[in-house]
C-alpha positions in Angstrom: -24.8 36.8 0.6 -25.9 37.7 -2.9 -26.0 35.2 -5.7 -22.9 35.1 -7.8 -23.1 36.0 -11.5 -21.9 33.2 -13.9 -19.8 33.6 -17.0 -19.4 30.7 -19.3 -15.9 30.7 -20.9 -14.3 28.4 -23.3 -10.5 28.2 -23.5 -8.8 26.6 -26.5 -5.0 25.9 -26.5 -2.7 24.4 -29.0 -1.8 20.8 -28.2 1.9 21.9 -27.8 0.9 23.6 -24.5 -0.5 20.4 -23.2 2.6 18.5 -24.3 4.7 21.1 -22.4 2.7 20.3 -19.2 -0.1 22.9 -19.2 -3.4 21.6 -17.8 -6.3 23.7 -16.8 -8.1 22.5 -13.7 -10.6 24.3 -11.5 -7.8 25.5 -9.1 -5.7 27.0 -11.9 -8.8 28.7 -13.4 -9.7 30.2 -10.0 -6.1 31.4 -9.5 -6.2 33.0 -13.0 -9.4 34.8 -12.1 -8.2 35.8 -8.7 -5.0 37.2 -10.2 -7.1 39.7 -12.1 -9.4 40.4 -9.2 -6.7 40.6 -6.6 -8.9 42.0 -3.8 -11.7 39.5 -4.2 -12.3 36.9 -1.5 -11.7 33.4 -3.1 -14.6 31.1 -2.1 -16.9 33.9 -1.0 -16.8 36.1 -4.0 -15.1 33.9 -6.7 -15.4 30.3 -7.9 -14.4 28.3 -10.9 -15.1 24.9 -12.2 -14.2 23.0 -15.3 -17.4 21.9 -17.1 -15.8 20.1 -20.1 -12.2 19.1 -20.7 -10.2 16.8 -23.0 -10.3 13.1 -22.3 -7.5 11.7 -20.1 -6.0 9.5 -22.8 -5.5 12.5 -25.1 -3.9 14.5 -22.3 -1.6 11.6 -21.3 -0.6 11.0 -24.9 0.2 14.7 -25.6 2.3 14.8 -22.3 4.3 11.8 -23.4 2.9 9.2 -21.0 2.3 5.6 -21.9 -1.0 5.6 -20.1 -3.5 7.6 -18.1 -2.3 5.7 -15.0 1.3 6.8 -15.5 0.1 10.4 -15.8 -2.0 10.2 -12.7 0.9 8.6 -10.8 3.0 11.6 -11.6 0.3 14.2 -10.8 -2.1 12.6 -8.3 -3.2 15.9 -6.8 -3.9 17.8 -10.0 -5.3 14.9 -12.1 -7.5 12.8 -9.8 -9.6 10.1 -11.4 -12.9 11.8 -10.6 -11.8 14.8 -12.7 -12.2 12.7 -15.9 -15.8 11.7 -15.1 -17.3 14.0 -17.7 -14.5 14.0 -20.2 -15.1 14.2 -23.9 
């Protein structure tokens, strides 16, 4: 297997999109990439990870939750606690 080529990409979205429920996690980023490269083998040929993301308190506030815990209770699969380990 050859070594994968890495692209470093920064996405910026208006806070309104976060308030409306958008959240970019590694799975969503991978799906976005796979959508464009539809014949690629996810895992073998494609990978995605989030290197930096907004802090959990900001996301929770924008989404209208009283606390990070309330937000995680609603979305336990997409917003696990380890995901916020390197938050701004």
